[in-house]
VEXRO-942474 format. One line per field, with one value per residue (C-alpha): x negated, y negated, z; residue in three letters. Coordinates in pm, 1 decimal, always signed. Layout:
N
px: X | ...
py: Y | ...
pz: Z | ...
residu: ALA | ...
// end
This chain:
190
px: -8054.6 | -7897.2 | -7808.1 | -8058.0 | -8329.8 | -8215.2 | -8207.7 | -8551.2 | -8678.5 | -8521.7 | -8670.8 | -9007.7 | -8984.7 | -8867.9 | -9155.7 | -9390.6 | -9223.6 | -9251.3 | -9622.2 | -9666.2 | -9470.1 | -9678.2 | -9990.8 | -9866.6 | -9759.2 | -10113.9 | -10245.2 | -10007.6 | -10124.3 | -10483.2 | -10396.8 | -10212.4 | -10519.9 | -10735.8 | -10495.3 | -10495.3 | -10874.1 | -10877.0 | -10641.0 | -10858.3 | -11176.8 | -11007.2 | -10891.2 | -11250.3 | -11382.9 | -11129.4 | -11212.4 | -11588.9 | -11535.6 | -11333.0 | -11603.6 | -11876.7 | -11670.1 | -11624.2 | -11998.4 | -12081.3 | -11830.9 | -11994.2 | -12343.1 | -12227.4 | -12068.6 | -12397.2 | -12599.0 | -12371.3 | -12411.4 | -12783.2 | -12794.8 | -12584.7 | -12816.2 | -13125.3 | -12970.8 | -12882.8 | -13228.9 | -13396.5 | -13168.9 | -13268.4 | -13638.5 | -13603.3 | -13427.8 | -13696.7 | -13968.3 | -13801.6 | -13773.1 | -14138.5 | -14243.6 | -14044.9 | -14198.5 | -14546.8 | -14473.9 | -14348.0 | -14655.7 | -14878.7 | -14709.6 | -14749.1 | -15119.2 | -15169.5 | -15007.6 | -15235.7 | -15538.1 | -15430.6 | -15414.5 | -15758.3 | -15903.8 | -15756.1 | -15920.9 | -16257.5 | -16235.6 | -16172.5 | -16471.7 | -16684.8 | -16585.7 | -16659.2 | -16995.6 | -17071.5 | -16985.2 | -17213.9 | -17494.7 | -17431.3 | -17447.4 | -17796.1 | -18073.1 | -18312.7 | -18544.5 | -18553.2 | -18636.0 | -18917.6 | -19043.9 | -19045.4 | -19227.2 | -19475.4 | -19520.7 | -19566.4 | -19824.6 | -19994.5 | -20024.6 | -20157.6 | -20399.4 | -20504.0 | -20544.4 | -20749.5 | -20963.6 | -21008.3 | -21103.9 | -21338.9 | -21485.4 | -21530.3 | -21688.7 | -21922.7 | -22014.6 | -22088.7 | -22300.5 | -22486.2 | -22556.7 | -22814.4 | -22932.4 | -23076.8 | -22750.7 | -22597.7 | -22791.2 | -22668.2 | -22315.3 | -22297.9 | -22105.5 | -21882.3 | -21819.5 | -21713.6 | -21456.0 | -21352.3 | -21322.1 | -21103.2 | -20894.9 | -20872.1 | -20784.2 | -20519.9 | -20382.2 | -20391.9 | -20202.9 | -19954.4 | -19906.4 | -19857.8 | -19605.3 | -19416.0 | -19403.6 | -19277.5 | -19025.0 | -18897.7 | -18868.2 | -18646.9 | -18432.6 | -18350.0
py: -921.0 | -839.5 | -1060.6 | -905.4 | -961.7 | -1320.2 | -1355.1 | -1194.4 | -1420.7 | -1722.1 | -1609.1 | -1569.0 | -1916.3 | -2044.3 | -1861.0 | -2019.4 | -2356.1 | -2296.6 | -2210.6 | -2523.5 | -2714.9 | -2558.3 | -2647.1 | -3009.5 | -3024.1 | -2919.7 | -3170.7 | -3430.0 | -3332.2 | -3375.1 | -3701.1 | -3811.6 | -3720.1 | -3902.2 | -4197.1 | -4198.8 | -4188.5 | -4465.5 | -4671.4 | -4610.2 | -4694.5 | -4994.0 | -5120.4 | -5074.7 | -5247.7 | -5530.0 | -5573.3 | -5562.9 | -5802.1 | -6039.9 | -6023.0 | -6092.9 | -6383.6 | -6519.7 | -6485.6 | -6650.6 | -6923.3 | -6987.4 | -6982.2 | -7219.1 | -7453.0 | -7438.3 | -7491.5 | -7777.9 | -7942.9 | -7889.8 | -8026.7 | -8331.9 | -8389.2 | -8360.5 | -8590.5 | -8844.0 | -8824.1 | -8843.5 | -9136.6 | -9316.8 | -9237.7 | -9359.6 | -9673.1 | -9738.9 | -9671.2 | -9900.7 | -10170.9 | -10130.0 | -10127.1 | -10442.1 | -10610.1 | -10506.7 | -10652.8 | -10977.6 | -10991.7 | -10920.8 | -11201.2 | -11440.2 | -11343.3 | -11382.7 | -11723.9 | -11830.7 | -11688.4 | -11873.3 | -12200.9 | -12130.4 | -12035.5 | -12351.0 | -12559.0 | -12378.1 | -12426.5 | -12796.5 | -12818.1 | -12627.7 | -12853.1 | -13162.6 | -13021.1 | -12933.0 | -13285.1 | -13425.8 | -13195.5 | -13292.4 | -13657.4 | -13615.3 | -13693.6 | -13423.4 | -13466.4 | -13842.5 | -13785.5 | -13553.8 | -13802.7 | -14074.2 | -13854.5 | -13753.4 | -14121.0 | -14211.1 | -13932.6 | -14044.9 | -14404.5 | -14283.6 | -14065.4 | -14370.6 | -14575.2 | -14300.4 | -14280.2 | -14666.5 | -14648.5 | -14363.6 | -14559.8 | -14860.2 | -14643.5 | -14488.7 | -14829.1 | -14947.2 | -14649.8 | -14705.9 | -15076.6 | -14986.4 | -14713.3 | -14967.7 | -15136.1 | -14804.5 | -14741.1 | -15069.0 | -15040.3 | -14673.9 | -14740.3 | -14993.4 | -14762.7 | -14481.3 | -14699.5 | -14825.8 | -14464.8 | -14374.3 | -14678.0 | -14598.3 | -14237.0 | -14344.1 | -14594.0 | -14340.7 | -14089.1 | -14357.3 | -14464.6 | -14103.4 | -14040.2 | -14368.5 | -14287.7 | -13937.6 | -14049.6 | -14342.1 | -14111.6 | -13868.5 | -14141.9 | -14267.2
pz: +11297.3 | +11581.7 | +11854.7 | +12087.6 | +11838.8 | +11804.7 | +12189.5 | +12211.0 | +11940.5 | +12109.2 | +12444.0 | +12278.6 | +12137.6 | +12477.9 | +12634.4 | +12388.7 | +12442.0 | +12819.6 | +12781.5 | +12583.9 | +12844.2 | +13116.8 | +12917.1 | +12870.8 | +13231.1 | +13328.4 | +13088.7 | +13227.4 | +13579.5 | +13464.8 | +13303.3 | +13620.0 | +13826.4 | +13573.6 | +13571.9 | +13953.4 | +13944.2 | +13681.5 | +13892.2 | +14203.4 | +14023.2 | +13853.1 | +14193.6 | +14328.2 | +14016.6 | +14053.1 | +14424.4 | +14349.8 | +14052.6 | +14276.5 | +14538.5 | +14286.8 | +14139.1 | +14488.4 | +14556.9 | +14221.0 | +14299.3 | +14639.6 | +14480.6 | +14207.2 | +14463.4 | +14663.1 | +14345.4 | +14245.7 | +14584.9 | +14575.6 | +14217.4 | +14323.5 | +14619.3 | +14404.0 | +14142.7 | +14403.6 | +14555.9 | +14214.8 | +14126.6 | +14443.0 | +14384.0 | +14022.3 | +14144.3 | +14411.1 | +14151.5 | +13900.6 | +14161.1 | +14261.2 | +13901.3 | +13827.0 | +14133.1 | +14012.2 | +13675.5 | +13833.3 | +14056.4 | +13754.9 | +13558.1 | +13848.4 | +13885.8 | +13513.1 | +13524.1 | +13809.5 | +13625.5 | +13314.3 | +13499.3 | +13655.2 | +13320.0 | +13164.7 | +13446.2 | +13397.1 | +13013.2 | +13065.3 | +13302.3 | +13060.2 | +12771.1 | +12976.5 | +13076.5 | +12715.4 | +12604.1 | +12873.3 | +12761.6 | +12400.1 | +12497.1 | +12652.3 | +12410.6 | +12541.8 | +12241.0 | +12294.4 | +12662.9 | +12569.8 | +12309.3 | +12566.4 | +12813.0 | +12539.6 | +12431.3 | +12799.7 | +12848.1 | +12521.8 | +12647.0 | +12980.5 | +12790.6 | +12578.2 | +12890.4 | +13050.1 | +12734.4 | +12743.6 | +13108.7 | +13033.3 | +12752.4 | +12974.8 | +13234.9 | +12983.6 | +12852.5 | +13195.4 | +13258.5 | +12932.5 | +13018.1 | +13263.6 | +13477.1 | +13723.4 | +13775.7 | +13820.7 | +14137.3 | +14277.8 | +14133.9 | +14205.4 | +14518.3 | +14352.0 | +14057.4 | +14281.2 | +14441.5 | +14097.3 | +13972.8 | +14266.6 | +14209.4 | +13838.4 | +13908.1 | +14159.0 | +13911.4 | +13634.2 | +13847.8 | +13960.8 | +13592.7 | +13486.8 | +13773.7 | +13696.8 | +13323.4 | +13375.9 | +13642.2 | +13420.8 | +13114.5 | +13306.8 | +13444.3 | +13092.3
residu: MET | ALA | THR | ILE | ASP | LYS | ILE | ASN | GLU | ALA | LEU | THR | GLU | MET | GLN | ASN | ASP | LEU | ALA | LYS | LEU | GLN | HIS | TYR | THR | GLY | GLU | ILE | GLY | LYS | ALA | GLN | THR | ALA | ALA | THR | GLU | VAL | VAL | LYS | ILE | SER | ARG | GLU | TYR | VAL | ILE | SER | PHE | GLN | GLN | ARG | VAL | LYS | GLU | ILE | GLY | VAL | LEU | MET | ASP | ASP | ALA | SER | GLN | ASP | PHE | LYS | THR | LYS | CYS | ASN | SER | ALA | SER | LEU | ASP | LEU | ASN | THR | THR | SER | THR | ASN | PHE | GLN | LYS | GLY | ILE | ASN | ASP | ALA | LYS | LYS | SER | LEU | SER | GLU | VAL | SER | VAL | GLU | LEU | SER | ASN | VAL | ALA | LEU | LYS | VAL | ASN | THR | LEU | ALA | GLN | LYS | ILE | ASP | SER | ILE | ASP | ILE | GLU | GLY | HIS | PHE | ASN | LYS | VAL | TYR | ASN | GLY | LEU | GLN | SER | ILE | SER | GLU | GLU | GLN | ASN | LYS | ILE | ALA | GLY | VAL | LEU | LYS | GLN | GLU | LEU | ALA | ASN | GLY | PHE | GLU | GLN | SER | GLN | ILE | LEU | ASN | GLN | LYS | ASN | ARG | ASN | LEU | ILE | TYR | VAL | VAL | ILE | ILE | ILE | SER | LEU | LEU | LEU | THR | GLY | VAL | SER | VAL | TYR | SER | ALA | PHE | LEU | LYS
// end
């Protein structure tokens, strides 16, 4: 091979290498453009990301403050409710204590009244009233018998004594009524 062929061959290889270099340079240019675009987009993304992070931070701070405020308010409400509830329980205990004392007093009065009622001999009182009424009835029967006997003694005397008998009947009725009233009254007093 001659030197020229070698030179031509070397030039051809150089030309091929130059074409490759030119190709890679173009690729590098494209890569540089792409890298510049990536850097530009990355910067925009970072700026946007930073802005979003700041906005989220502000929103979280606001939400945190709002949450703290709500927690404090809820805590105060809960404390007030708890205090009111405890006061209600204390008032209820006091009322129950007062009612308990009143119920004890009423129970004592009821027991005393029950003992008094138990000590009353109601049946005995009714028996006395009944016996009193029986004796009055017997007296009335005796008086009625006497009156019948007097009437049977003579019709003639009845004309004369008619006026006297009427007075006697009135007196007897009045006495009977008085005896009945006195017996009933005395029976209830015992």
